[in-house]
N, C-alpha and C positions, 0 to 999 in steps of 0.2 A: 524631185525625178522618177518616176516610179521605173523599176526591173526587178524581172525574172530572170533570177541566173540559175540554171540548170546545170545540173554535174553526173557522174555516176554513169556517162555511155561509152563503148567500148565495143570489141570485139569478143566473142563467144563462139564454143561449140555449140551445135544443137543437143538440147537439155539442159544446159549452164543455167547459170542465172546471174541479173545483175539488178542494183537498187539504185534506180534515177532519184536526185533530190533536186527542190526545186528551194531557193533563197530568195525571200523576195526585200526588197530593198525603200525606199522611201514613200512606204504607204505599209501599214495594218491591213490583213487580209481575213482578222479575227469576225468579222461580221459578213465574210463575203466566203459562196464555193468556191472551189479551187477543181483542177483537173488537167488530165493531161491528155495529151492530143497525138497523134502521128499523121507523117505526108511521105511519101514516096516519091520515085521520080514518075510524072506522069499521071498521079492519083490526086485525089481531092486529099484535104486534112480531114482525118475521122478522130470522133471520139474513143479516147481506151477507158478510161474511168474519170467518174467526179465523185468529190468529197463534200458534203456539207460544212456549214462554217463549224459545225459542234460538233463534227467528226461521226454522228452517228446514223447518217444518212449515206450509201453509196451506190454507185451508178457503174456498171462494167459492162461492157460491149460484150456480144457474145465469143469474138476470140479472144476476149480475156478472162472470160468465166472459169474460176478452177485455179488459173494459173499466177494471176497477177495481183497484187494487194495494193490498193492505196491509203496510206495516212496521212495526217498532218499534225504539227507541233505548233498551236497557236502561240507558245509562248517564245518559239523563236522564229515564228512566221514563216516553216517551211510545209514542206510536200511533200512527201513520199510515193513510189512506186516498185515496190518488191516485185519483181517479174524470173518466175521459176519455170523451169523445163521448158525455154526457148524455143523456138523452131525458126527456119529460113525464114518462113511469111511473118517473123517479127521483124525482119530488117525493115526500118524504116529510121527517120527524123522526128525525134522524139520532144515536144514542145509543151513548157507548163505553160496553163492559163488561169486566170484569177478575175475573179469580179463578177462571174456568170451566173448559172443554177449549176446543177450537180448533171442537168443534161444540157446543158446551151454553154456555148463561150460566152467568156465577158470581155472586156474590152484591152487586158491586160494580156502580153504574151513575151516568153522567153524567147533566146536565139536559137532553141533546139540542140539536142543531142545527139549523137549521131547512134546508133544500135544494129551489129552486124554480127550477126547468126549465121555461120558458116563453119563447113568440116575443111 
């Protein structure tokens, strides 16, 4: 059974940082793009960042550019999202995704981790 398990979410004040991690089980993704999506109440799930299987190509949504960094470690089957200078509008549930492209979701989703940015 393939599972993606996110961790690292939490509550921070505006301007703070969080580092999300996603661990894959049951399948390796070392030949697949991985990505992070987010979704809030009454909103569609949206792409935040994507990374190619080599790690050489990345994509960032406009809201993430300059503040978020996506990375991966194929030896550990993990993908990370370093989020700096967080804003209240970044408050959402963040989902790890695998098996698609750097701009399109694949078939594999994690259960999500809550990020709350509030003073």
